[in-house]
ZALOTOR-712600 format. One record per residue (C-alpha): x, y, z; chain. Coordinates in nm, 2 decimals. Example, Ala and Ser with C-alpha at 12.3 -4.5 7.8 and 13.67 -1.06 7.14 Angstrom:
r east:1.23&north:-0.45&up:0.78&c:A
r east:1.37&north:-0.11&up:0.71&c:A
END
This chain:
r east:8.77&north:-7.06&up:-0.37&c:A
r east:8.91&north:-6.83&up:-0.15&c:A
r east:8.98&north:-7.07&up:0.15&c:A
r east:9.18&north:-7.33&up:-0.09&c:A
r east:9.38&north:-7.02&up:-0.16&c:A
r east:9.40&north:-6.92&up:0.16&c:A
r east:9.48&north:-7.29&up:0.28&c:A
r east:9.75&north:-7.30&up:-0.02&c:A
r east:9.89&north:-6.92&up:0.07&c:A
r east:9.97&north:-7.04&up:0.44&c:A
r east:10.14&north:-7.43&up:0.31&c:A
r east:10.35&north:-7.21&up:0.06&c:A
r east:10.47&north:-6.96&up:0.38&c:A
r east:10.53&north:-7.24&up:0.62&c:A
r east:10.88&north:-7.37&up:0.48&c:A
r east:11.00&north:-7.03&up:0.51&c:A
r east:10.79&north:-6.93&up:0.85&c:A
r east:10.97&north:-7.25&up:0.97&c:A
r east:11.37&north:-7.14&up:0.82&c:A
r east:11.36&north:-6.83&up:1.04&c:A
r east:11.28&north:-6.98&up:1.31&c:A
r east:11.52&north:-7.26&up:1.23&c:A
r east:11.78&north:-6.93&up:1.21&c:A
r east:11.81&north:-6.76&up:1.52&c:A
r east:12.01&north:-6.90&up:1.83&c:A
r east:11.96&north:-6.75&up:2.16&c:A
r east:12.33&north:-6.70&up:2.34&c:A
r east:12.38&north:-6.91&up:2.59&c:A
r east:12.23&north:-7.21&up:2.56&c:A
r east:12.33&north:-7.59&up:2.61&c:A
r east:12.46&north:-7.63&up:2.24&c:A
r east:12.59&north:-7.32&up:2.22&c:A
r east:12.78&north:-7.16&up:2.48&c:A
r east:12.95&north:-6.93&up:2.34&c:A
r east:12.86&north:-6.61&up:2.06&c:A
r east:13.20&north:-6.72&up:1.82&c:A
r east:13.01&north:-7.09&up:1.82&c:A
r east:12.62&north:-6.86&up:1.75&c:A
r east:12.76&north:-6.73&up:1.47&c:A
r east:13.01&north:-7.00&up:1.30&c:A
r east:12.70&north:-7.17&up:1.27&c:A
r east:12.44&north:-6.89&up:1.21&c:A
r east:12.32&north:-6.91&up:0.85&c:A
r east:12.34&north:-6.59&up:0.61&c:A
r east:12.07&north:-6.40&up:0.67&c:A
r east:12.06&north:-6.57&up:1.04&c:A
r east:12.01&north:-6.35&up:1.36&c:A
r east:12.22&north:-6.39&up:1.68&c:A
r east:12.07&north:-6.26&up:2.00&c:A
r east:12.28&north:-6.18&up:2.26&c:A
r east:12.11&north:-6.24&up:2.66&c:A
r east:12.20&north:-6.05&up:2.92&c:A
r east:12.54&north:-6.09&up:3.12&c:A
r east:12.94&north:-6.00&up:3.07&c:A
r east:13.05&north:-6.17&up:2.79&c:A
r east:13.47&north:-6.20&up:2.76&c:A
r east:13.52&north:-6.28&up:2.44&c:A
r east:13.67&north:-6.08&up:2.16&c:A
r east:13.82&north:-6.20&up:1.81&c:A
r east:13.50&north:-6.25&up:1.69&c:A
r east:13.48&north:-6.24&up:1.29&c:A
r east:13.12&north:-6.19&up:1.17&c:A
r east:13.22&north:-6.30&up:0.76&c:A
r east:12.86&north:-6.34&up:0.62&c:A
r east:12.54&north:-6.15&up:0.59&c:A
r east:12.36&north:-6.16&up:1.02&c:A
r east:12.19&north:-5.97&up:1.28&c:A
r east:12.38&north:-5.96&up:1.61&c:A
r east:12.10&north:-5.84&up:1.84&c:A
r east:12.20&north:-5.78&up:2.24&c:A
r east:11.97&north:-5.80&up:2.48&c:A
r east:11.90&north:-5.52&up:2.75&c:A
r east:12.25&north:-5.54&up:2.94&c:A
r east:12.45&north:-5.81&up:2.67&c:A
r east:12.85&north:-5.64&up:2.77&c:A
r east:13.10&north:-5.81&up:2.55&c:A
r east:13.42&north:-5.67&up:2.71&c:A
r east:13.74&north:-5.75&up:2.51&c:A
r east:13.97&north:-5.82&up:2.81&c:A
r east:14.19&north:-5.53&up:2.59&c:A
r east:14.13&north:-5.68&up:2.29&c:A
r east:13.95&north:-5.63&up:1.97&c:A
r east:13.61&north:-5.76&up:2.02&c:A
r east:13.42&north:-5.79&up:1.68&c:A
r east:13.51&north:-5.76&up:1.31&c:A
r east:13.26&north:-5.72&up:1.04&c:A
r east:13.40&north:-5.87&up:0.63&c:A
r east:13.03&north:-5.97&up:0.51&c:A
r east:12.79&north:-5.68&up:0.34&c:A
r east:12.47&north:-5.65&up:0.54&c:A
r east:12.52&north:-5.72&up:0.87&c:A
r east:12.40&north:-5.53&up:1.14&c:A
r east:12.50&north:-5.53&up:1.51&c:A
r east:12.22&north:-5.37&up:1.78&c:A
r east:12.21&north:-5.32&up:2.12&c:A
r east:12.47&north:-5.43&up:2.28&c:A
r east:12.80&north:-5.30&up:2.46&c:A
r east:13.12&north:-5.35&up:2.33&c:A
r east:13.39&north:-5.30&up:2.67&c:A
r east:13.77&north:-5.27&up:2.73&c:A
r east:13.95&north:-5.28&up:2.44&c:A
r east:14.34&north:-5.14&up:2.52&c:A
r east:14.58&north:-4.91&up:2.36&c:A
r east:14.77&north:-5.05&up:2.08&c:A
r east:15.06&north:-4.85&up:1.94&c:A
r east:15.09&north:-5.08&up:1.63&c:A
r east:14.72&north:-5.19&up:1.48&c:A
r east:14.38&north:-4.97&up:1.55&c:A
r east:14.18&north:-5.19&up:1.78&c:A
r east:13.85&north:-5.11&up:1.79&c:A
r east:13.53&north:-5.21&up:1.90&c:A
r east:13.40&north:-5.31&up:1.59&c:A
r east:13.56&north:-5.32&up:1.27&c:A
r east:13.40&north:-5.30&up:0.95&c:A
r east:13.69&north:-5.36&up:0.66&c:A
r east:13.58&north:-5.45&up:0.34&c:A
r east:13.16&north:-5.42&up:0.37&c:A
r east:12.88&north:-5.24&up:0.28&c:A
r east:12.53&north:-5.20&up:0.32&c:A
r east:12.57&north:-5.24&up:0.75&c:A
r east:12.41&north:-5.12&up:1.02&c:A
r east:12.55&north:-5.05&up:1.31&c:A
r east:12.29&north:-4.88&up:1.53&c:A
r east:12.20&north:-4.81&up:1.95&c:A
r east:12.50&north:-4.93&up:2.11&c:A
r east:12.78&north:-4.87&up:2.40&c:A
r east:13.14&north:-4.86&up:2.33&c:A
r east:13.32&north:-4.80&up:2.71&c:A
r east:13.70&north:-4.76&up:2.69&c:A
r east:13.76&north:-4.88&up:2.35&c:A
r east:14.10&north:-4.74&up:2.18&c:A
r east:13.87&north:-4.70&up:1.86&c:A
r east:13.51&north:-4.77&up:1.94&c:A
r east:13.39&north:-4.81&up:1.54&c:A
r east:13.68&north:-4.84&up:1.26&c:A
r east:13.56&north:-4.83&up:0.90&c:A
r east:13.76&north:-4.92&up:0.61&c:A
r east:13.69&north:-4.96&up:0.22&c:A
r east:13.30&north:-4.95&up:0.31&c:A
r east:13.02&north:-4.84&up:0.15&c:A
r east:12.67&north:-4.73&up:0.19&c:A
r east:12.70&north:-4.81&up:0.61&c:A
r east:12.43&north:-4.66&up:0.89&c:A
r east:12.63&north:-4.58&up:1.23&c:A
r east:12.31&north:-4.44&up:1.39&c:A
r east:12.25&north:-4.39&up:1.77&c:A
r east:12.59&north:-4.56&up:1.92&c:A
r east:12.71&north:-4.39&up:2.26&c:A
r east:13.09&north:-4.41&up:2.27&c:A
r east:13.28&north:-4.30&up:2.64&c:A
r east:13.63&north:-4.31&up:2.62&c:A
r east:13.91&north:-4.33&up:2.88&c:A
r east:14.00&north:-3.94&up:2.77&c:A
r east:14.37&north:-4.06&up:2.86&c:A
r east:14.69&north:-3.85&up:2.66&c:A
r east:14.60&north:-3.76&up:2.28&c:A
r east:14.92&north:-4.06&up:2.20&c:A
r east:14.70&north:-4.30&up:2.36&c:A
r east:14.34&north:-4.26&up:2.26&c:A
r east:14.19&north:-4.40&up:1.92&c:A
r east:13.93&north:-4.25&up:1.75&c:A
r east:13.53&north:-4.26&up:1.83&c:A
r east:13.40&north:-4.34&up:1.47&c:A
r east:13.72&north:-4.28&up:1.23&c:A
r east:13.64&north:-4.38&up:0.84&c:A
r east:13.93&north:-4.46&up:0.63&c:A
r east:13.88&north:-4.48&up:0.20&c:A
r east:13.50&north:-4.47&up:0.27&c:A
r east:13.17&north:-4.37&up:0.09&c:A
r east:12.82&north:-4.30&up:0.08&c:A
r east:12.85&north:-4.36&up:0.48&c:A
r east:12.56&north:-4.20&up:0.75&c:A
r east:12.69&north:-4.09&up:1.09&c:A
r east:12.34&north:-3.97&up:1.26&c:A
r east:12.24&north:-3.95&up:1.61&c:A
r east:12.56&north:-4.09&up:1.80&c:A
r east:12.70&north:-3.92&up:2.16&c:A
r east:13.12&north:-3.93&up:2.14&c:A
r east:13.35&north:-3.73&up:2.44&c:A
r east:13.68&north:-3.85&up:2.58&c:A
r east:13.87&north:-4.00&up:2.27&c:A
r east:14.13&north:-3.79&up:2.05&c:A
r east:13.87&north:-3.71&up:1.79&c:A
r east:13.53&north:-3.80&up:1.83&c:A
r east:13.45&north:-3.80&up:1.44&c:A
r east:13.78&north:-3.88&up:1.23&c:A
r east:13.71&north:-3.92&up:0.83&c:A
r east:14.03&north:-3.94&up:0.60&c:A
r east:13.94&north:-4.02&up:0.22&c:A
r east:13.59&north:-4.04&up:0.27&c:A
r east:13.34&north:-3.89&up:0.02&c:A
r east:12.97&north:-3.80&up:-0.06&c:A
r east:12.88&north:-3.93&up:0.30&c:A
r east:12.62&north:-3.74&up:0.61&c:A
r east:12.69&north:-3.65&up:0.95&c:A
r east:12.41&north:-3.57&up:1.12&c:A
r east:12.27&north:-3.48&up:1.48&c:A
r east:12.59&north:-3.56&up:1.66&c:A
r east:12.76&north:-3.44&up:1.99&c:A
r east:13.05&north:-3.49&up:2.05&c:A
r east:13.25&north:-3.35&up:2.33&c:A
r east:13.47&north:-3.33&up:2.59&c:A
r east:13.76&north:-3.47&up:2.35&c:A
r east:14.13&north:-3.47&up:2.36&c:A
r east:14.24&north:-3.31&up:2.01&c:A
r east:13.89&north:-3.28&up:1.77&c:A
r east:13.49&north:-3.36&up:1.79&c:A
r east:13.53&north:-3.38&up:1.39&c:A
r east:13.80&north:-3.41&up:1.17&c:A
r east:13.89&north:-3.43&up:0.83&c:A
r east:14.09&north:-3.45&up:0.57&c:A
r east:14.06&north:-3.55&up:0.21&c:A
r east:13.65&north:-3.63&up:0.20&c:A
r east:13.51&north:-3.43&up:-0.06&c:A
r east:13.09&north:-3.34&up:-0.10&c:A
r east:13.00&north:-3.49&up:0.25&c:A
r east:12.75&north:-3.34&up:0.43&c:A
r east:12.79&north:-3.18&up:0.77&c:A
r east:12.41&north:-3.11&up:0.96&c:A
r east:12.29&north:-3.04&up:1.27&c:A
r east:12.60&north:-3.18&up:1.49&c:A
r east:12.67&north:-3.03&up:1.88&c:A
r east:13.05&north:-2.99&up:1.83&c:A
r east:13.08&north:-2.88&up:2.22&c:A
r east:13.39&north:-2.79&up:2.46&c:A
r east:13.69&north:-2.99&up:2.25&c:A
r east:14.01&north:-2.93&up:2.33&c:A
r east:14.14&north:-2.81&up:1.94&c:A
r east:13.77&north:-2.75&up:1.85&c:A
r east:13.72&north:-2.87&up:1.51&c:A
r east:13.94&north:-2.89&up:1.15&c:A
r east:13.83&north:-2.97&up:0.75&c:A
r east:14.18&north:-2.98&up:0.56&c:A
r east:14.25&north:-3.03&up:0.14&c:A
r east:13.88&north:-3.10&up:0.07&c:A
r east:13.61&north:-2.92&up:-0.16&c:A
r east:13.28&north:-2.96&up:-0.20&c:A
r east:13.20&north:-2.98&up:0.17&c:A
r east:12.82&north:-2.86&up:0.34&c:A
r east:12.79&north:-2.70&up:0.66&c:A
r east:12.48&north:-2.63&up:0.77&c:A
r east:12.31&north:-2.56&up:1.12&c:A
r east:12.59&north:-2.65&up:1.37&c:A
r east:12.70&north:-2.60&up:1.76&c:A
r east:13.05&north:-2.46&up:1.83&c:A
r east:13.06&north:-2.39&up:2.12&c:A
r east:13.28&north:-2.37&up:2.43&c:A
r east:13.67&north:-2.49&up:2.26&c:A
r east:13.88&north:-2.27&up:2.41&c:A
r east:14.30&north:-2.32&up:2.42&c:A
r east:14.60&north:-2.17&up:2.27&c:A
r east:14.56&north:-2.35&up:2.01&c:A
r east:14.16&north:-2.43&up:1.93&c:A
r east:13.93&north:-2.35&up:1.71&c:A
r east:13.53&north:-2.35&up:1.68&c:A
r east:13.63&north:-2.45&up:1.30&c:A
r east:14.03&north:-2.42&up:1.14&c:A
r east:13.94&north:-2.40&up:0.74&c:A
r east:14.33&north:-2.53&up:0.53&c:A
r east:14.30&north:-2.57&up:0.16&c:A
r east:13.85&north:-2.60&up:0.12&c:A
r east:13.72&north:-2.44&up:-0.20&c:A
r east:13.37&north:-2.42&up:-0.30&c:A
r east:13.25&north:-2.56&up:0.00&c:A
r east:12.93&north:-2.40&up:0.18&c:A
r east:12.84&north:-2.30&up:0.60&c:A
r east:12.54&north:-2.16&up:0.66&c:A
r east:12.35&north:-2.14&up:0.94&c:A
r east:12.65&north:-2.23&up:1.22&c:A
r east:12.69&north:-2.15&up:1.57&c:A
r east:13.01&north:-1.99&up:1.74&c:A
r east:13.01&north:-1.90&up:2.04&c:A
r east:13.25&north:-1.91&up:2.34&c:A
r east:13.56&north:-2.01&up:2.12&c:A
r east:13.93&north:-1.87&up:2.10&c:A
r east:13.86&north:-1.86&up:1.74&c:A
r east:13.54&north:-1.86&up:1.58&c:A
r east:13.61&north:-1.93&up:1.23&c:A
r east:14.02&north:-2.00&up:1.12&c:A
r east:14.05&north:-1.99&up:0.74&c:A
r east:14.40&north:-2.03&up:0.56&c:A
r east:14.41&north:-2.16&up:0.17&c:A
r east:14.06&north:-2.15&up:0.17&c:A
r east:13.86&north:-2.03&up:-0.15&c:A
r east:13.53&north:-1.95&up:-0.28&c:A
r east:13.34&north:-2.01&up:0.02&c:A
r east:12.92&north:-1.92&up:0.09&c:A
r east:12.98&north:-1.82&up:0.48&c:A
r east:12.58&north:-1.65&up:0.57&c:A
r east:12.35&north:-1.66&up:0.85&c:A
r east:12.58&north:-1.74&up:1.05&c:A
r east:12.68&north:-1.65&up:1.46&c:A
r east:12.96&north:-1.58&up:1.59&c:A
r east:12.93&north:-1.44&up:2.01&c:A
r east:13.13&north:-1.44&up:2.26&c:A
r east:13.50&north:-1.55&up:2.04&c:A
r east:13.80&north:-1.41&up:2.10&c:A
r east:13.79&north:-1.40&up:1.73&c:A
r east:13.52&north:-1.48&up:1.51&c:A
r east:13.66&north:-1.48&up:1.22&c:A
r east:14.02&north:-1.50&up:1.14&c:A
r east:14.07&north:-1.50&up:0.72&c:A
r east:14.42&north:-1.56&up:0.63&c:A
r east:14.56&north:-1.37&up:0.28&c:A
r east:14.57&north:-1.70&up:0.08&c:A
r east:14.19&north:-1.72&up:0.14&c:A
r east:14.06&north:-1.58&up:-0.15&c:A
r east:13.71&north:-1.50&up:-0.36&c:A
r east:13.53&north:-1.58&up:0.01&c:A
r east:13.15&north:-1.42&up:0.07&c:A
r east:13.08&north:-1.30&up:0.39&c:A
r east:12.72&north:-1.20&up:0.40&c:A
r east:12.44&north:-1.19&up:0.64&c:A
r east:12.58&north:-1.30&up:0.94&c:A
r east:12.53&north:-1.16&up:1.30&c:A
r east:12.87&north:-1.10&up:1.49&c:A
r east:12.88&north:-1.03&up:1.86&c:A
r east:13.04&north:-0.97&up:2.20&c:A
r east:13.35&north:-1.09&up:2.00&c:A
r east:13.72&north:-0.93&up:2.16&c:A
r east:13.80&north:-0.94&up:1.79&c:A
r east:13.54&north:-0.96&up:1.47&c:A
r east:13.76&north:-1.02&up:1.22&c:A
r east:14.13&north:-1.08&up:1.18&c:A
r east:14.38&north:-1.06&up:0.87&c:A
r east:14.76&north:-1.09&up:0.84&c:A
r east:14.80&north:-0.87&up:0.49&c:A
r east:14.56&north:-0.50&up:0.40&c:A
r east:14.44&north:-0.66&up:0.08&c:A
r east:14.17&north:-0.93&up:0.08&c:A
r east:13.96&north:-1.09&up:-0.19&c:A
r east:13.67&north:-1.11&up:0.02&c:A
r east:13.37&north:-1.02&up:0.00&c:A
r east:13.22&north:-0.89&up:0.28&c:A
r east:12.80&north:-0.77&up:0.30&c:A
r east:12.47&north:-0.70&up:0.49&c:A
r east:12.64&north:-0.84&up:0.82&c:A
r east:12.54&north:-0.74&up:1.18&c:A
r east:12.81&north:-0.63&up:1.32&c:A
r east:12.73&north:-0.52&up:1.71&c:A
r east:13.04&north:-0.25&up:1.69&c:A
r east:12.91&north:-0.07&up:1.42&c:A
r east:12.85&north:0.30&up:1.51&c:A
r east:12.72&north:0.45&up:1.21&c:A
r east:12.33&north:0.54&up:1.11&c:A
r east:12.02&north:0.49&up:0.91&c:A
r east:11.90&north:0.83&up:0.74&c:A
r east:11.65&north:0.69&up:0.51&c:A
r east:11.54&north:0.38&up:0.75&c:A
r east:11.61&north:0.11&up:0.55&c:A
r east:11.76&north:-0.12&up:0.78&c:A
r east:12.13&north:-0.05&up:0.57&c:A
r east:12.40&north:0.14&up:0.76&c:A
r east:12.48&north:0.44&up:0.51&c:A
r east:12.80&north:0.40&up:0.61&c:A
r east:13.06&north:0.18&up:0.57&c:A
r east:13.18&north:-0.10&up:0.86&c:A
r east:13.51&north:-0.19&up:0.84&c:A
r east:13.55&north:-0.44&up:1.07&c:A
r east:13.95&north:-0.50&up:1.13&c:A
r east:14.06&north:-0.37&up:1.44&c:A
r east:14.40&north:-0.15&up:1.38&c:A
r east:14.52&north:-0.33&up:1.73&c:A
r east:14.42&north:-0.67&up:1.58&c:A
r east:14.67&north:-0.59&up:1.34&c:A
r east:14.92&north:-0.53&up:1.63&c:A
r east:14.87&north:-0.85&up:1.83&c:A
r east:14.91&north:-1.05&up:1.48&c:A
r east:15.23&north:-0.93&up:1.46&c:A
r east:15.32&north:-0.95&up:1.82&c:A
r east:15.12&north:-1.17&up:2.00&c:A
r east:15.21&north:-1.06&up:2.40&c:A
r east:15.02&north:-0.74&up:2.29&c:A
r east:14.72&north:-0.84&up:2.37&c:A
r east:14.76&north:-0.72&up:2.80&c:A
r east:14.70&north:-0.43&up:2.63&c:A
r east:14.37&north:-0.49&up:2.56&c:A
r east:14.13&north:-0.34&up:2.79&c:A
r east:14.35&north:-0.06&up:2.78&c:A
r east:14.25&north:0.35&up:2.74&c:A
r east:14.53&north:0.38&up:2.46&c:A
r east:14.40&north:0.10&up:2.29&c:A
r east:14.04&north:0.27&up:2.28&c:A
r east:14.20&north:0.58&up:2.15&c:A
r east:14.40&north:0.43&up:1.88&c:A
r east:14.03&north:0.26&up:1.79&c:A
r east:13.87&north:0.56&up:1.79&c:A
r east:14.14&north:0.76&up:1.57&c:A
r east:14.13&north:0.46&up:1.33&c:A
r east:13.79&north:0.54&up:1.25&c:A
r east:13.78&north:0.85&up:1.18&c:A
r east:14.11&north:0.82&up:0.97&c:A
r east:14.13&north:0.49&up:0.84&c:A
r east:14.57&north:0.45&up:0.77&c:A
r east:14.68&north:0.06&up:0.86&c:A
r east:14.33&north:-0.12&up:0.84&c:A
r east:14.25&north:-0.30&up:0.46&c:A
r east:14.13&north:-0.09&up:0.26&c:A
r east:13.95&north:-0.34&up:0.08&c:A
r east:13.81&north:-0.56&up:0.36&c:A
r east:13.44&north:-0.32&up:0.40&c:A
r east:13.13&north:-0.43&up:0.46&c:A
r east:12.94&north:-0.13&up:0.23&c:A
r east:12.60&north:-0.26&up:0.35&c:A
r east:12.56&north:-0.33&up:0.76&c:A
r east:12.29&north:-0.43&up:0.91&c:A
r east:12.13&north:-0.25&up:1.18&c:A
r east:11.99&north:-0.52&up:1.39&c:A
r east:12.01&north:-0.89&up:1.44&c:A
r east:12.01&north:-1.12&up:1.10&c:A
r east:11.72&north:-1.39&up:1.22&c:A
END
């Protein structure tokens, strides 16, 4: 009886196995000389495998569920034109090199463009000298994972973004390496998405730039050495945790620029060697906690219109200015931070300073009002000014004070 049921089961499976075999095409072969023809002839749910070699094809279209897989050494060269457009759901593109998509000032040409698609996976591909590498418009539930994107690093106006999302939801961007583009990762009108474990470095403007993108999570990304750093604008309910913002230097560079952000979390990040670690303008009800600010020009610039923020249990180490503002009033709270410039004492040895710490230097207010005065930074006069202000604070913000400064670096 068991043998008979086994035979019946195998006979039932055999047509499915045959269908799967027929749905897999390798390019090239005698009847399929081009990738475009293989895609056209493959049935929905089929697979096209591109063999090693340089394929000078562009304008490819996938309009049905399909897997486009590249063997090692398979290169799609666009000869200056956009290479692949996907308009169908449930498409996978994996293991290919996309190369040579020229700059266009009238359309957003890309190595791969997903338009109105959902549940697609773009994984383990390489993009070389593409205007835009990956461009997603009106997509949902897509995954962009472990791709490498190397832009031409031309001028900012002649470069596109590495990963560009517009009007998309539930997108996962993970483990990608991006450099040489205008913005490494750009999101506009994107919701409920995750950006994790990416390495975005040496881009012409921002390593990460997002606007009007609510309820997104940015975790464990390395955002290093970008010309302008990272910008977050007009967004609410953002979570930015365990990221590295480092070596973003320049007259208009920031580790993290916050503009009109509300109800967000910035936790466990490292801000190291940036012109400004965090610049917050019009940003309210943020929880800034457990971050390390080290070796920055300004660790934190908190403008007067940033309200009801909590800056707690952070480390401020070796920054030129720990905190700067443009007003003598602040509606934000500082508590339990470690300040390497603190000179108070701890008589009851509870690890908390007995004397409050005022992190805003009088000289930082002078520089805010008159930037060329920064030339006096290392002068004896400024040392004297700081000492006098610590003894008799008169001009620094009265409400910007940490009443519980930590005596040692926080873990």
